[in-house]
N, C-alpha and C positions, 0 to 999 in steps of 0.2 A: 711600588709603581706597577704593579701588574694591572693590582684592581684601578687603575686608574686609568691604563691603558685601554682595560678592558668599556671601561664607562667613556672613556673621546669615542672610541668605535661605535657606543651607541649611538650620541650625537652626531657623530659624525656621517652615518648608515641612512640617516634620514633623507641628508644632502644626496645618498650613493641614489638609493633609491627612485627617484622624482627619476633622475636621466634614466635609470631600466626601466623604468613604468612608462614614459615616453618610447625609450625604443622598444617593449614587447606591448606597447598598445596596438590591440584591449584585451589583450593575451589577460591581461591583470586586472579590468577592469569587470571582464567576465567574471570572477573568482577571485584573484588572487596569485600571487606565487605560488612555484611548486616546491614542494620541501625539499628538493637539488638543490633549487634556485637559490631557493629562501638561504641557506646553509650554509652553499658555496663561495654566497657573493659577501655574504657576513664573514667567511673564515675572509676571506680575500682583502675584507677593510681588516679586520684585524690583523692578520699580515701586514699591511700599510703603512696600520696603526705603529707599531712594534717600529718600520724603519723611521717615522714619523720621528721615536722618539730613543733612535739611532744604535736599536736592537739587529741582532739579525734573526730570521724565524723562519720555521717549514710548514707545511701547509700541507698536511694528509690525513685521508679516508680512514674513518675508521673498521669501516668494512672493505677491505682488500678482496671479499672472494666474488660484492656484487657489481656489477657494472658501475664504471662510475656516475652515467646518467641516474642512478634511481640512489646514491649514497647520500644518505641527508646526516649525518655526524663524522663530524669533523674532528678535528685535532689541529693548534697552530703553537708549536712547540718550542722555545725561546733558551738561551742559558739561564734566565731571569726566573719562568716556569713554562706550563702551558694552560692554555688556557681548550677545552675541552667544548663543543659547542654538537646540541642536539634541536636538531629545526623539523617544524611539527606545522602543519596545517590544518585548522581549523574548516573542511569541506561544512559543519556545521557546527553546532557548540552544543551540543548536546553528551550525554551524560558517555555514550558510548564512544566519541569522538574525543575524550580528557581520558578516559577512561587508556584507552589504548594511546595517551602521550606522557602515560604515567610506566603503566608497560614500557614503553624504550626507554626511559628512564631507569629503568629497574632491569631492566636485562645492561643497559651500559651500567650500572654498577656491578653488574653479575661478568662482565666481561673485562675492565676494567680497572673491577679495585685495586688490581696487586701492581702497577700502573701510579697511581696515586698520589703526589707531595702533597706535604703540607702547605706551599704556599699556592697551588694547584689550583682554578680558578672552574668552575662550569657555569655556559649559558646558556639559559633555553631561551630559544626563542620560535614565533610560531607569528602567522596569520592568521585574520578571519574579514570576511567581507561578513558586515552588520546585516539581519533582515530582520523584520518584523517576528520570528517566532520570538518564544521567552525564551530558551536558552543563548539564542544569540545576544540578545539584548540585554543580556544580566551578564558575557560573559568580561567586560571589563572593568565591574566589580565582582565577579569570582577571582580575576587576575592579577586587578589590585587593592582589593579589601578595601575598596573606595570606589564614589564618586568622580570624574572630573571637575576642576571648577568651574568649566566653561557649560553644564548641561544644557545650556538653551540654546548653542550654537547648534547643538543635536538634534534638537526638539524640531530648530528649523528649516532642519534637510532631512529629516522623518524617522527622526531616527527616538524613540524614546526609553532610556533605557529603566535599566530595573532590578533591585538591588538579590542576592544574591544570598543563598542560607549556607555555602559550604567559604572556602578561598582556596586558591594555591600554595600558598604560604601555607598555611596551615596542613594541606595534605603534605605538602612538602619536607615540613619537622615532620609529625607526629607519624606516617604512614611510609614516610622511606630515611626520614632523617638527614635530611637536608637543612640547609640554614640559609637561605634565604635573604640577600642583605642589598638588594638592588630589584627593585619592581618598579616597573614602567610602560606606559604606549607610547605609540606615534604616529600621524596618521601621515604619508608621506606623499600622499598624491594628492594635487592642487587642481582648481580648474584654472588654465592656462590666462584665462584671458581676466580674473581678478582674484587672481594666488589665492585663491580661499580652499585650507581643508577639507579632500572630502572626509567628512564624518563617519563613511559607512564603510572607507578600507581603513583596516586596523592594524601595527606589528605589535605583536607586546613580546617584554624581556624580562626576564629573571636572570637574574647575577647569582648563584650561588656556590658559598663556600661545600669543598664533597667531601 
């Protein structure tokens, strides 16, 4: 049931973000959401999904030493298990930015491994504003290990996706000993006049068994 709630939350988060992005225009349109805003918004969405499924849950920032405005990792605790959330904003998609994400996950493993239960779920959520740089054009393939089915719609918006020679899933398995079982991406921004997805803004999700 915990996994169902997480996947339901990912699908519901797209409409949440459409509302958030309208409220915070043009900040999102100028480069994406901050890690802190992205992580908290998704943690709240999971909390709301628990309520929809008749469960009581509580959202807690993982690092209480930080100011709440600087926290990008949360846990949503419930009687049926805990959902751990790590958020990441790819200012660019270069190797250093990817390495920062891996470092955040390693720190989470080191600090919270003692508290993990067999039924728990880790959700890694990230976003990026696609540009013409090579690493940026590879990010969707790197994250999902495949191209979207509607590649032509990206080209029509000036985005020519490239294949990555490495993938997030392989790194999670081989380097961090984590097993991803649901990896996806969405494009929550829409052009209001034509209800068309803005392909240059992408949100990335990976659901992992710790």
